[in-house]
MINU-293993 format. One record per residue (C-alpha): x, y, z; chain. Coordinates in steps of 0.1 Angstrom, whole numbers, plus 5000, padded with zeros to 4 digits. Example, Ala and Ser with C-alpha at 12.3 -4.5 7.8 and 13.67 -1.06 7.14 Angstrom:
BEGIN
<node u="5123" v="4955" w="5078" kette="A"/>
<node u="5137" v="4989" w="5071" kette="A"/>
// end
This chain:
BEGIN
<node u="4781" v="4959" w="5292" kette="A"/>
<node u="4805" v="4958" w="5262" kette="A"/>
<node u="4827" v="4988" w="5258" kette="A"/>
<node u="4820" v="5007" w="5226" kette="A"/>
<node u="4850" v="5009" w="5203" kette="A"/>
<node u="4863" v="5041" w="5188" kette="A"/>
<node u="4882" v="5034" w="5155" kette="A"/>
<node u="4897" v="5061" w="5133" kette="A"/>
<node u="4907" v="5055" w="5097" kette="A"/>
<node u="4930" v="5083" w="5084" kette="A"/>
<node u="4941" v="5086" w="5048" kette="A"/>
<node u="4966" v="5109" w="5031" kette="A"/>
<node u="4954" v="5124" w="4998" kette="A"/>
<node u="4974" v="5104" w="4973" kette="A"/>
<node u="4972" v="5132" w="4948" kette="A"/>
<node u="4990" v="5157" w="4969" kette="A"/>
<node u="5015" v="5132" w="4983" kette="A"/>
<node u="5024" v="5122" w="4947" kette="A"/>
<node u="5033" v="5157" w="4935" kette="A"/>
<node u="5050" v="5170" w="4966" kette="A"/>
<node u="5029" v="5202" w="4968" kette="A"/>
<node u="5040" v="5212" w="4933" kette="A"/>
<node u="5007" v="5229" w="4929" kette="A"/>
<node u="5006" v="5266" w="4930" kette="A"/>
<node u="4980" v="5293" w="4926" kette="A"/>
<node u="4981" v="5291" w="4888" kette="A"/>
<node u="4970" v="5254" w="4890" kette="A"/>
<node u="4942" v="5258" w="4915" kette="A"/>
<node u="4909" v="5246" w="4901" kette="A"/>
<node u="4924" v="5230" w="4870" kette="A"/>
<node u="4922" v="5193" w="4863" kette="A"/>
<node u="4956" v="5177" w="4871" kette="A"/>
<node u="4968" v="5141" w="4864" kette="A"/>
<node u="4997" v="5125" w="4883" kette="A"/>
<node u="5016" v="5096" w="4867" kette="A"/>
<node u="5036" v="5086" w="4837" kette="A"/>
<node u="5037" v="5115" w="4812" kette="A"/>
<node u="5035" v="5095" w="4780" kette="A"/>
<node u="5005" v="5077" w="4765" kette="A"/>
<node u="5020" v="5044" w="4778" kette="A"/>
<node u="5017" v="5056" w="4814" kette="A"/>
<node u="4990" v="5051" w="4839" kette="A"/>
<node u="4972" v="5076" w="4861" kette="A"/>
<node u="4985" v="5073" w="4897" kette="A"/>
<node u="4962" v="5099" w="4910" kette="A"/>
<node u="4942" v="5129" w="4899" kette="A"/>
<node u="4927" v="5161" w="4912" kette="A"/>
<node u="4890" v="5162" w="4920" kette="A"/>
<node u="4885" v="5185" w="4890" kette="A"/>
<node u="4898" v="5157" w="4868" kette="A"/>
<node u="4875" v="5131" w="4884" kette="A"/>
<node u="4845" v="5151" w="4872" kette="A"/>
<node u="4855" v="5139" w="4837" kette="A"/>
<node u="4854" v="5103" w="4847" kette="A"/>
<node u="4891" v="5100" w="4852" kette="A"/>
<node u="4903" v="5077" w="4880" kette="A"/>
<node u="4935" v="5061" w="4893" kette="A"/>
<node u="4949" v="5031" w="4873" kette="A"/>
<node u="4933" v="5044" w="4841" kette="A"/>
<node u="4956" v="5044" w="4811" kette="A"/>
<node u="4970" v="5079" w="4806" kette="A"/>
<node u="4959" v="5079" w="4769" kette="A"/>
<node u="4923" v="5074" w="4779" kette="A"/>
<node u="4925" v="5100" w="4807" kette="A"/>
<node u="4938" v="5126" w="4782" kette="A"/>
<node u="4910" v="5117" w="4758" kette="A"/>
<node u="4884" v="5123" w="4785" kette="A"/>
<node u="4901" v="5154" w="4798" kette="A"/>
<node u="4923" v="5170" w="4771" kette="A"/>
<node u="4928" v="5202" w="4791" kette="A"/>
<node u="4943" v="5183" w="4820" kette="A"/>
<node u="4978" v="5192" w="4833" kette="A"/>
<node u="5001" v="5162" w="4837" kette="A"/>
<node u="5027" v="5160" w="4865" kette="A"/>
<node u="5051" v="5132" w="4870" kette="A"/>
<node u="5049" v="5118" w="4905" kette="A"/>
<node u="5079" v="5109" w="4927" kette="A"/>
<node u="5086" v="5075" w="4944" kette="A"/>
<node u="5110" v="5092" w="4969" kette="A"/>
<node u="5085" v="5119" w="4978" kette="A"/>
<node u="5057" v="5093" w="4983" kette="A"/>
<node u="5078" v="5073" w="5007" kette="A"/>
<node u="5092" v="5103" w="5025" kette="A"/>
<node u="5058" v="5116" w="5035" kette="A"/>
<node u="5046" v="5082" w="5044" kette="A"/>
<node u="5074" v="5079" w="5069" kette="A"/>
<node u="5068" v="5115" w="5082" kette="A"/>
<node u="5031" v="5108" w="5089" kette="A"/>
<node u="5040" v="5073" w="5104" kette="A"/>
<node u="5063" v="5090" w="5129" kette="A"/>
<node u="5037" v="5115" w="5140" kette="A"/>
<node u="5010" v="5088" w="5144" kette="A"/>
<node u="5034" v="5065" w="5163" kette="A"/>
<node u="5042" v="5092" w="5187" kette="A"/>
<node u="5005" v="5102" w="5193" kette="A"/>
<node u="4986" v="5069" w="5192" kette="A"/>
<node u="4991" v="5039" w="5215" kette="A"/>
<node u="4976" v="5013" w="5190" kette="A"/>
<node u="4977" v="5019" w="5153" kette="A"/>
<node u="4978" v="4998" w="5121" kette="A"/>
<node u="4995" v="5010" w="5090" kette="A"/>
<node u="4972" v="4993" w="5065" kette="A"/>
<node u="4990" v="5007" w="5034" kette="A"/>
<node u="5016" v="5032" w="5025" kette="A"/>
<node u="4993" v="5061" w="5030" kette="A"/>
<node u="4965" v="5050" w="5053" kette="A"/>
<node u="4962" v="5042" w="5090" kette="A"/>
<node u="4937" v="5027" w="5115" kette="A"/>
<node u="4939" v="5038" w="5151" kette="A"/>
<node u="4921" v="5024" w="5181" kette="A"/>
<node u="4911" v="5052" w="5205" kette="A"/>
<node u="4887" v="5031" w="5225" kette="A"/>
<node u="4883" v="5045" w="5261" kette="A"/>
<node u="4899" v="5078" w="5254" kette="A"/>
<node u="4865" v="5096" w="5257" kette="A"/>
<node u="4871" v="5094" w="5294" kette="A"/>
<node u="4901" v="5116" w="5292" kette="A"/>
<node u="4903" v="5135" w="5259" kette="A"/>
<node u="4873" v="5128" w="5237" kette="A"/>
<node u="4881" v="5107" w="5206" kette="A"/>
<node u="4868" v="5132" w="5180" kette="A"/>
<node u="4887" v="5160" w="5196" kette="A"/>
<node u="4919" v="5140" w="5198" kette="A"/>
<node u="4917" v="5127" w="5162" kette="A"/>
<node u="4910" v="5163" w="5150" kette="A"/>
<node u="4940" v="5176" w="5168" kette="A"/>
<node u="4961" v="5148" w="5154" kette="A"/>
<node u="4949" v="5156" w="5119" kette="A"/>
<node u="4957" v="5193" w="5124" kette="A"/>
<node u="4992" v="5184" w="5136" kette="A"/>
<node u="4998" v="5163" w="5104" kette="A"/>
<node u="4986" v="5192" w="5083" kette="A"/>
<node u="5008" v="5216" w="5101" kette="A"/>
<node u="5040" v="5195" w="5101" kette="A"/>
<node u="5038" v="5181" w="5066" kette="A"/>
<node u="5017" v="5206" w="5047" kette="A"/>
<node u="4996" v="5178" w="5032" kette="A"/>
<node u="4959" v="5174" w="5034" kette="A"/>
<node u="4946" v="5143" w="5053" kette="A"/>
<node u="4911" v="5131" w="5060" kette="A"/>
<node u="4897" v="5107" w="5086" kette="A"/>
<node u="4865" v="5089" w="5096" kette="A"/>
<node u="4856" v="5079" w="5132" kette="A"/>
<node u="4831" v="5052" w="5141" kette="A"/>
<node u="4829" v="5020" w="5161" kette="A"/>
<node u="4846" v="4998" w="5135" kette="A"/>
<node u="4871" v="4997" w="5107" kette="A"/>
<node u="4847" v="4993" w="5078" kette="A"/>
<node u="4825" v="5022" w="5086" kette="A"/>
<node u="4854" v="5044" w="5095" kette="A"/>
<node u="4871" v="5037" w="5061" kette="A"/>
<node u="4839" v="5045" w="5042" kette="A"/>
<node u="4834" v="5077" w="5062" kette="A"/>
<node u="4869" v="5088" w="5053" kette="A"/>
<node u="4861" v="5084" w="5016" kette="A"/>
<node u="4829" v="5105" w="5022" kette="A"/>
<node u="4849" v="5132" w="5041" kette="A"/>
<node u="4874" v="5137" w="5014" kette="A"/>
<node u="4890" v="5160" w="5003" kette="A"/>
<node u="4908" v="5172" w="5034" kette="A"/>
<node u="4880" v="5168" w="5060" kette="A"/>
<node u="4867" v="5146" w="5088" kette="A"/>
<node u="4835" v="5128" w="5097" kette="A"/>
<node u="4821" v="5110" w="5127" kette="A"/>
<node u="4795" v="5084" w="5126" kette="A"/>
<node u="4777" v="5081" w="5159" kette="A"/>
<node u="4770" v="5048" w="5176" kette="A"/>
<node u="4738" v="5032" w="5163" kette="A"/>
<node u="4739" v="5053" w="5131" kette="A"/>
<node u="4761" v="5030" w="5110" kette="A"/>
<node u="4733" v="5014" w="5089" kette="A"/>
<node u="4716" v="5048" w="5083" kette="A"/>
<node u="4750" v="5063" w="5071" kette="A"/>
<node u="4757" v="5034" w="5048" kette="A"/>
<node u="4722" v="5029" w="5034" kette="A"/>
<node u="4722" v="5055" w="5005" kette="A"/>
<node u="4758" v="5048" w="4993" kette="A"/>
<node u="4769" v="5027" w="4964" kette="A"/>
<node u="4778" v="4991" w="4971" kette="A"/>
<node u="4812" v="4999" w="4954" kette="A"/>
<node u="4820" v="5018" w="4986" kette="A"/>
<node u="4822" v="4986" w="5006" kette="A"/>
<node u="4858" v="4975" w="5011" kette="A"/>
<node u="4864" v="4942" w="4992" kette="A"/>
<node u="4838" v="4950" w="4966" kette="A"/>
<node u="4859" v="4952" w="4935" kette="A"/>
<node u="4849" v="4957" w="4899" kette="A"/>
<node u="4839" v="4921" w="4892" kette="A"/>
<node u="4819" v="4918" w="4924" kette="A"/>
<node u="4802" v="4951" w="4917" kette="A"/>
<node u="4792" v="4939" w="4882" kette="A"/>
<node u="4778" v="4907" w="4897" kette="A"/>
<node u="4758" v="4927" w="4922" kette="A"/>
<node u="4745" v="4951" w="4894" kette="A"/>
<node u="4733" v="4920" w="4875" kette="A"/>
<node u="4713" v="4911" w="4905" kette="A"/>
<node u="4699" v="4946" w="4906" kette="A"/>
<node u="4719" v="4956" w="4936" kette="A"/>
<node u="4735" v="4991" w="4934" kette="A"/>
<node u="4729" v="5007" w="4968" kette="A"/>
<node u="4740" v="4994" w="5002" kette="A"/>
<node u="4704" v="4997" w="5013" kette="A"/>
<node u="4694" v="4969" w="4990" kette="A"/>
<node u="4719" v="4945" w="5006" kette="A"/>
<node u="4707" v="4956" w="5041" kette="A"/>
<node u="4672" v="4944" w="5032" kette="A"/>
<node u="4683" v="4911" w="5016" kette="A"/>
<node u="4685" v="4879" w="5036" kette="A"/>
<node u="4721" v="4868" w="5041" kette="A"/>
<node u="4714" v="4835" w="5025" kette="A"/>
<node u="4708" v="4853" w="4991" kette="A"/>
<node u="4742" v="4870" w="4993" kette="A"/>
<node u="4758" v="4837" w="5002" kette="A"/>
<node u="4741" v="4820" w="4972" kette="A"/>
<node u="4754" v="4847" w="4948" kette="A"/>
<node u="4789" v="4853" w="4962" kette="A"/>
<node u="4797" v="4824" w="4986" kette="A"/>
<node u="4816" v="4833" w="5018" kette="A"/>
<node u="4824" v="4867" w="5004" kette="A"/>
<node u="4787" v="4874" w="5002" kette="A"/>
<node u="4783" v="4868" w="5039" kette="A"/>
<node u="4813" v="4892" w="5046" kette="A"/>
<node u="4799" v="4919" w="5024" kette="A"/>
<node u="4764" v="4915" w="5039" kette="A"/>
<node u="4778" v="4920" w="5074" kette="A"/>
<node u="4798" v="4951" w="5063" kette="A"/>
<node u="4766" v="4965" w="5047" kette="A"/>
<node u="4749" v="4962" w="5081" kette="A"/>
<node u="4778" v="4982" w="5096" kette="A"/>
<node u="4792" v="4951" w="5114" kette="A"/>
<node u="4829" v="4946" w="5116" kette="A"/>
<node u="4846" v="4931" w="5146" kette="A"/>
<node u="4881" v="4930" w="5132" kette="A"/>
<node u="4907" v="4945" w="5155" kette="A"/>
<node u="4933" v="4972" w="5148" kette="A"/>
<node u="4965" v="4952" w="5146" kette="A"/>
<node u="4995" v="4970" w="5160" kette="A"/>
<node u="5019" v="4980" w="5133" kette="A"/>
<node u="5056" v="4970" w="5137" kette="A"/>
<node u="5085" v="4981" w="5117" kette="A"/>
<node u="5102" v="4949" w="5126" kette="A"/>
<node u="5083" v="4928" w="5102" kette="A"/>
<node u="5107" v="4915" w="5076" kette="A"/>
<node u="5115" v="4888" w="5049" kette="A"/>
<node u="5150" v="4874" w="5046" kette="A"/>
<node u="5170" v="4847" w="5029" kette="A"/>
<node u="5205" v="4835" w="5038" kette="A"/>
<node u="5229" v="4810" w="5023" kette="A"/>
<node u="5258" v="4793" w="5041" kette="A"/>
<node u="5284" v="4777" w="5017" kette="A"/>
<node u="5297" v="4742" w="5022" kette="A"/>
<node u="5330" v="4755" w="5010" kette="A"/>
<node u="5339" v="4791" w="5017" kette="A"/>
<node u="5342" v="4812" w="4984" kette="A"/>
<node u="5356" v="4844" w="4970" kette="A"/>
<node u="5340" v="4840" w="4936" kette="A"/>
<node u="5324" v="4875" w="4933" kette="A"/>
<node u="5303" v="4866" w="4903" kette="A"/>
<node u="5288" v="4836" w="4921" kette="A"/>
<node u="5281" v="4858" w="4952" kette="A"/>
<node u="5263" v="4884" w="4930" kette="A"/>
<node u="5244" v="4857" w="4912" kette="A"/>
<node u="5231" v="4842" w="4945" kette="A"/>
<node u="5222" v="4876" w="4959" kette="A"/>
<node u="5203" v="4883" w="4927" kette="A"/>
<node u="5183" v="4850" w="4930" kette="A"/>
<node u="5176" v="4858" w="4967" kette="A"/>
<node u="5164" v="4893" w="4958" kette="A"/>
<node u="5141" v="4880" w="4930" kette="A"/>
<node u="5126" v="4854" w="4953" kette="A"/>
<node u="5120" v="4878" w="4982" kette="A"/>
<node u="5104" v="4904" w="4958" kette="A"/>
<node u="5081" v="4876" w="4945" kette="A"/>
<node u="5071" v="4869" w="4982" kette="A"/>
<node u="5064" v="4906" w="4987" kette="A"/>
<node u="5041" v="4907" w="4957" kette="A"/>
<node u="5024" v="4875" w="4967" kette="A"/>
<node u="5017" v="4889" w="5002" kette="A"/>
<node u="5007" v="4923" w="4988" kette="A"/>
<node u="5035" v="4940" w="5006" kette="A"/>
<node u="5061" v="4967" w="4999" kette="A"/>
<node u="5095" v="4971" w="5015" kette="A"/>
<node u="5111" v="5003" w="5027" kette="A"/>
<node u="5145" v="4990" w="5038" kette="A"/>
<node u="5170" v="4967" w="5023" kette="A"/>
<node u="5198" v="4949" w="5042" kette="A"/>
<node u="5227" v="4929" w="5029" kette="A"/>
<node u="5247" v="4906" w="5052" kette="A"/>
<node u="5282" v="4890" w="5047" kette="A"/>
<node u="5299" v="4866" w="5070" kette="A"/>
<node u="5336" v="4859" w="5064" kette="A"/>
<node u="5355" v="4826" w="5069" kette="A"/>
<node u="5368" v="4841" w="5102" kette="A"/>
<node u="5332" v="4844" w="5113" kette="A"/>
<node u="5333" v="4882" w="5113" kette="A"/>
<node u="5298" v="4894" w="5102" kette="A"/>
<node u="5291" v="4927" w="5085" kette="A"/>
<node u="5257" v="4942" w="5075" kette="A"/>
<node u="5247" v="4973" w="5056" kette="A"/>
<node u="5212" v="4986" w="5051" kette="A"/>
<node u="5195" v="5014" w="5032" kette="A"/>
<node u="5161" v="5030" w="5035" kette="A"/>
<node u="5145" v="5031" w="5000" kette="A"/>
<node u="5113" v="5042" w="4984" kette="A"/>
<node u="5086" v="5016" w="4991" kette="A"/>
<node u="5086" v="4989" w="4963" kette="A"/>
<node u="5083" v="4952" w="4955" kette="A"/>
<node u="5099" v="4954" w="4921" kette="A"/>
<node u="5129" v="4933" w="4911" kette="A"/>
<node u="5144" v="4960" w="4888" kette="A"/>
<node u="5144" v="4985" w="4916" kette="A"/>
<node u="5156" v="4962" w="4944" kette="A"/>
<node u="5184" v="4944" w="4925" kette="A"/>
<node u="5206" v="4976" w="4919" kette="A"/>
<node u="5203" v="4984" w="4956" kette="A"/>
<node u="5214" v="4949" w="4967" kette="A"/>
<node u="5243" v="4951" w="4943" kette="A"/>
<node u="5253" v="4985" w="4955" kette="A"/>
<node u="5252" v="4974" w="4992" kette="A"/>
<node u="5272" v="4943" w="4985" kette="A"/>
<node u="5298" v="4963" w="4966" kette="A"/>
<node u="5302" v="4986" w="4996" kette="A"/>
<node u="5302" v="4958" w="5020" kette="A"/>
<node u="5325" v="4932" w="5004" kette="A"/>
<node u="5358" v="4949" w="5010" kette="A"/>
<node u="5380" v="4924" w="5029" kette="A"/>
<node u="5388" v="4902" w="4999" kette="A"/>
<node u="5389" v="4871" w="5020" kette="A"/>
<node u="5367" v="4839" w="5018" kette="A"/>
<node u="5330" v="4843" w="5024" kette="A"/>
<node u="5311" v="4818" w="5045" kette="A"/>
<node u="5275" v="4832" w="5043" kette="A"/>
<node u="5256" v="4859" w="5025" kette="A"/>
<node u="5220" v="4871" w="5030" kette="A"/>
<node u="5194" v="4897" w="5020" kette="A"/>
<node u="5166" v="4911" w="5042" kette="A"/>
<node u="5137" v="4933" w="5034" kette="A"/>
<node u="5122" v="4952" w="5064" kette="A"/>
<node u="5099" v="4982" w="5071" kette="A"/>
<node u="5071" v="4963" w="5053" kette="A"/>
<node u="5038" v="4979" w="5046" kette="A"/>
<node u="5007" v="4966" w="5028" kette="A"/>
<node u="5003" v="4976" w="4992" kette="A"/>
<node u="5006" v="4965" w="4956" kette="A"/>
<node u="5031" v="4977" w="4931" kette="A"/>
<node u="5012" v="5010" w="4929" kette="A"/>
<node u="5042" v="5032" w="4927" kette="A"/>
<node u="5050" v="5018" w="4892" kette="A"/>
<node u="5021" v="5040" w="4881" kette="A"/>
<node u="5045" v="5070" w="4882" kette="A"/>
<node u="5065" v="5054" w="4854" kette="A"/>
<node u="5061" v="5057" w="4817" kette="A"/>
<node u="5071" v="5021" w="4812" kette="A"/>
<node u="5041" v="5003" w="4826" kette="A"/>
<node u="5052" v="4970" w="4809" kette="A"/>
<node u="5069" v="4961" w="4842" kette="A"/>
<node u="5035" v="4956" w="4859" kette="A"/>
<node u="5024" v="4932" w="4832" kette="A"/>
<node u="5058" v="4915" w="4832" kette="A"/>
<node u="5057" v="4908" w="4870" kette="A"/>
<node u="5021" v="4896" w="4868" kette="A"/>
<node u="5031" v="4871" w="4841" kette="A"/>
<node u="5062" v="4860" w="4859" kette="A"/>
<node u="5044" v="4856" w="4892" kette="A"/>
<node u="5016" v="4835" w="4875" kette="A"/>
<node u="5043" v="4811" w="4862" kette="A"/>
<node u="5059" v="4809" w="4896" kette="A"/>
<node u="5026" v="4803" w="4914" kette="A"/>
<node u="5020" v="4774" w="4890" kette="A"/>
<node u="5054" v="4758" w="4885" kette="A"/>
<node u="5074" v="4770" w="4916" kette="A"/>
<node u="5092" v="4801" w="4927" kette="A"/>
<node u="5124" v="4791" w="4907" kette="A"/>
<node u="5105" v="4785" w="4874" kette="A"/>
<node u="5115" v="4820" w="4861" kette="A"/>
<node u="5149" v="4836" w="4870" kette="A"/>
<node u="5169" v="4864" w="4855" kette="A"/>
<node u="5201" v="4852" w="4837" kette="A"/>
<node u="5223" v="4866" w="4865" kette="A"/>
<node u="5206" v="4844" w="4890" kette="A"/>
<node u="5206" v="4811" w="4870" kette="A"/>
<node u="5241" v="4800" w="4882" kette="A"/>
<node u="5229" v="4803" w="4918" kette="A"/>
<node u="5208" v="4771" w="4912" kette="A"/>
<node u="5239" v="4750" w="4907" kette="A"/>
// end
């Protein structure tokens, strides 16, 4: 007899993480937007009161203000977002044997078998209370036999609550919900399903899988399975050791500082591109210098999670400036990004200048088509020589 799995999905409330508990009693019950404060900005998150007006994350701030003119706008903080992500990660790591950090603010945990000793719902509830107590931030979770149902349950439990879906009740729980609730159903897929007259998960549950495959290909099969409450994907143990790095050993040792900075800039750009391509963010930057006498020195810095060139380049330059102090010939230099987590460049939503997101999208499309060196900043051009 197969062992029933117990999978928890836990998600920090992005809204509260973003504004570092800036809310006080005077703001309770009022619609609040987090993000860039100008009309050029984008909504990073919003209170549940604001969502009643049709406001949602990633919406242009100008449109959000038009829909909800009485909303209070608060600028979010990159540093705060990253700080609380690390705080919660440390608590989860200490309490759970197998966990997956699926993004900067959400986790999967495999508590299979713990019913024999603690009770999975009791243990998850106590963990949630500990996070609330030690960080002061609300967090919600869903518990079921698989990742898909648990993630959807977390969404239904919000704000600041918990939900358990008993074994055998997965289809019943999912049935009345919108198909938009299914992970991997984005806006375009949702529009396609609506054109087919499919708006509720119940409709997919009653459809033959061949019809979904005909409409959406292999993705249709995956969505059909999720609608049935079937998901056998494992919780993949998270490791802070995951990293991306580049090094360059010179044929002739050099002390040309401008050349060294140019090469480091090109490395940083390339690694940042790889991060975005893999939908990853880095939380730690390391610079490495090996001198002609083979002495090697490294310096690292924990940073706010990002995959943006314009945020990473100054950090690499700063570390190199602190590291390169012997003024002798250099044999090798390198850059490494570690403490990687899944996520897109979502933290840019805190900025007023949202052009960066469009810029990186355009640059990355060119690189994907013509090669990763098709577009380089001027400072990195000489590194190609």
